[in-house]
ZAFILO-426705 format. One record per atom (N, C-alpha, C): residue number from 1; residue in one letter; chain; atom name; z, y, x. Coordinates in pm, whole numbers, plus 50000, padded with zeros to 5 digits. Last residue first. Layout:
! ZAFILO-426705
[r NUM "a" "A" "CA" [Z Y X]],
...
//
This chain:
! ZAFILO-426705
[r 46 "r" "A" "N" [49655 49054 50467]],
[r 46 "r" "A" "CA" [49526 48988 50465]],
[r 46 "r" "A" "C" [49423 49044 50403]],
[r 45 "i" "A" "N" [49809 49175 50268]],
[r 45 "i" "A" "CA" [49794 49206 50382]],
[r 45 "i" "A" "C" [49673 49244 50440]],
[r 44 "t" "A" "N" [49800 49028 50010]],
[r 44 "t" "A" "CA" [49680 49168 50037]],
[r 44 "t" "A" "C" [49717 49192 50164]],
[r 43 "k" "A" "N" [50009 48821 50147]],
[r 43 "k" "A" "CA" [49816 48753 50111]],
[r 43 "k" "A" "C" [49701 48966 50114]],
[r 42 "a" "A" "N" [50171 48908 50158]],
[r 42 "a" "A" "CA" [50160 48889 50285]],
[r 42 "a" "A" "C" [49984 48886 50296]],
[r 41 "l" "A" "N" [50267 48953 49877]],
[r 41 "l" "A" "CA" [50278 49055 50022]],
[r 41 "l" "A" "C" [50197 49023 50138]],
[r 40 "a" "A" "N" [50297 48716 49799]],
[r 40 "a" "A" "CA" [50202 48806 49755]],
[r 40 "a" "A" "C" [50151 48892 49813]],
[r 39 "e" "A" "N" [50534 48633 49955]],
[r 39 "e" "A" "CA" [50373 48537 50002]],
[r 39 "e" "A" "C" [50267 48648 49908]],
[r 38 "e" "A" "N" [50715 48841 49877]],
[r 38 "e" "A" "CA" [50683 48837 50001]],
[r 38 "e" "A" "C" [50528 48731 50002]],
[r 37 "n" "A" "N" [50803 49018 49668]],
[r 37 "n" "A" "CA" [50718 48844 49647]],
[r 37 "n" "A" "C" [50650 48834 49752]],
[r 36 "i" "A" "N" [50890 49257 49589]],
[r 36 "i" "A" "CA" [50956 49143 49654]],
[r 36 "i" "A" "C" [50927 49024 49676]],
[r 35 "d" "A" "N" [50727 49410 49808]],
[r 35 "d" "A" "CA" [50698 49426 49679]],
[r 35 "d" "A" "C" [50796 49291 49758]],
[r 34 "h" "A" "N" [50501 49755 50050]],
[r 34 "h" "A" "CA" [50678 49677 49971]],
[r 34 "h" "A" "C" [50585 49543 49845]],
[r 33 "i" "A" "N" [50321 49870 50195]],
[r 33 "i" "A" "CA" [50361 49826 50101]],
[r 33 "i" "A" "C" [50458 49798 50089]],
[r 32 "m" "A" "N" [50202 50232 50307]],
[r 32 "m" "A" "CA" [50330 50095 50408]],
[r 32 "m" "A" "C" [50399 50058 50220]],
[r 31 "v" "A" "N" [49965 50352 50498]],
[r 31 "v" "A" "CA" [50080 50323 50329]],
[r 31 "v" "A" "C" [50148 50196 50406]],
[r 30 "s" "A" "N" [49823 50639 50515]],
[r 30 "s" "A" "CA" [49867 50572 50588]],
[r 30 "s" "A" "C" [50033 50501 50500]],
[r 29 "f" "A" "N" [49544 50767 50380]],
[r 29 "f" "A" "CA" [49673 50807 50353]],
[r 29 "f" "A" "C" [49682 50672 50454]],
[r 28 "g" "A" "N" [49246 50799 50303]],
[r 28 "g" "A" "CA" [49290 50862 50378]],
[r 28 "g" "A" "C" [49393 50794 50446]],
[r 27 "d" "A" "N" [49118 50722 50060]],
[r 27 "d" "A" "CA" [49142 50849 50064]],
[r 27 "d" "A" "C" [49172 50858 50223]],
[r 26 "k" "A" "N" [49190 50410 50068]],
[r 26 "k" "A" "CA" [49035 50486 50099]],
[r 26 "k" "A" "C" [49023 50663 50076]],
[r 25 "l" "A" "N" [49456 50399 50112]],
[r 25 "l" "A" "CA" [49385 50373 50188]],
[r 25 "l" "A" "C" [49237 50405 50208]],
[r 24 "l" "A" "N" [49506 50470 49800]],
[r 24 "l" "A" "CA" [49548 50556 49892]],
[r 24 "l" "A" "C" [49529 50538 50032]],
[r 23 "r" "A" "N" [49413 50222 49702]],
[r 23 "r" "A" "CA" [49359 50399 49664]],
[r 23 "r" "A" "C" [49333 50465 49841]],
[r 22 "e" "A" "N" [49529 50051 49772]],
[r 22 "e" "A" "CA" [49397 50024 49880]],
[r 22 "e" "A" "C" [49319 50170 49845]],
[r 21 "a" "A" "N" [49722 50120 49631]],
[r 21 "a" "A" "CA" [49784 50096 49794]],
[r 21 "a" "A" "C" [49653 50149 49825]],
[r 20 "i" "A" "N" [49667 50066 49377]],
[r 20 "i" "A" "CA" [49729 50268 49403]],
[r 20 "i" "A" "C" [49734 50246 49598]],
[r 19 "g" "A" "N" [49678 49805 49372]],
[r 19 "g" "A" "CA" [49510 49962 49349]],
[r 19 "g" "A" "C" [49615 50070 49367]],
[r 18 "k" "A" "N" [49863 49725 49328]],
[r 18 "k" "A" "CA" [49828 49700 49493]],
[r 18 "k" "A" "C" [49720 49791 49454]],
[r 17 "g" "A" "N" [50048 49838 49093]],
[r 17 "g" "A" "CA" [50101 49863 49292]],
[r 17 "g" "A" "C" [49966 49799 49382]],
[r 16 "l" "A" "N" [49923 49641 48960]],
[r 16 "l" "A" "CA" [49882 49865 48968]],
[r 16 "l" "A" "C" [49928 49932 49155]],
[r 15 "g" "A" "N" [49816 49405 49117]],
[r 15 "g" "A" "CA" [49865 49443 49064]],
[r 15 "g" "A" "C" [49816 49599 48985]],
[r 14 "g" "A" "N" [50095 49279 49399]],
[r 14 "g" "A" "CA" [49980 49316 49298]],
[r 14 "g" "A" "C" [49880 49366 49182]],
[r 13 "a" "A" "N" [50210 49452 49595]],
[r 13 "a" "A" "CA" [50148 49301 49631]],
[r 13 "a" "A" "C" [50007 49268 49501]],
[r 12 "s" "A" "N" [50360 49669 49542]],
[r 12 "s" "A" "CA" [50213 49639 49591]],
[r 12 "s" "A" "C" [50155 49514 49674]],
[r 11 "g" "A" "N" [50592 49724 49499]],
[r 11 "g" "A" "CA" [50542 49651 49446]],
[r 11 "g" "A" "C" [50429 49635 49450]],
[r 10 "t" "A" "N" [50577 50037 49648]],
[r 10 "t" "A" "CA" [50674 49957 49621]],
[r 10 "t" "A" "C" [50570 49891 49488]],
[r 9 "v" "A" "N" [50439 50216 49868]],
[r 9 "v" "A" "CA" [50428 50220 49761]],
[r 9 "v" "A" "C" [50435 50042 49731]],
[r 8 "v" "A" "N" [50447 50505 50042]],
[r 8 "v" "A" "CA" [50500 50439 50004]],
[r 8 "v" "A" "C" [50527 50386 49954]],
[r 7 "a" "A" "N" [50223 50753 50263]],
[r 7 "a" "A" "CA" [50221 50661 50137]],
[r 7 "a" "A" "C" [50366 50564 50173]],
[r 6 "v" "A" "N" [50081 51020 50459]],
[r 6 "v" "A" "CA" [50194 50864 50467]],
[r 6 "v" "A" "C" [50188 50879 50286]],
[r 5 "k" "A" "N" [49868 51184 50666]],
[r 5 "k" "A" "CA" [49922 51112 50519]],
[r 5 "k" "A" "C" [49972 51050 50565]],
[r 4 "k" "A" "N" [49948 51471 50888]],
[r 4 "k" "A" "CA" [49938 51362 50857]],
[r 4 "k" "A" "C" [50002 51275 50670]],
[r 3 "t" "A" "N" [49792 51746 51032]],
[r 3 "t" "A" "CA" [49874 51701 50861]],
[r 3 "t" "A" "C" [49900 51525 50879]],
[r 2 "m" "A" "N" [49934 51952 51240]],
[r 2 "m" "A" "CA" [49775 51838 51220]],
[r 2 "m" "A" "C" [49924 51797 51159]],
[r 1 "m" "A" "N" [49785 52301 51326]],
[r 1 "m" "A" "CA" [49864 52238 51267]],
[r 1 "m" "A" "C" [49789 52061 51230]],
//
């Protein structure tokens, strides 16, 4: 059986949401991030 860990993190352009997304990535998750602030989100993606 194949298991893939996936997470969706809202409010992830900064602060706590960003920290959670980074930790999940470090733990091997595929992470989808989302935030209302498109500019900050683009910076986080980079």
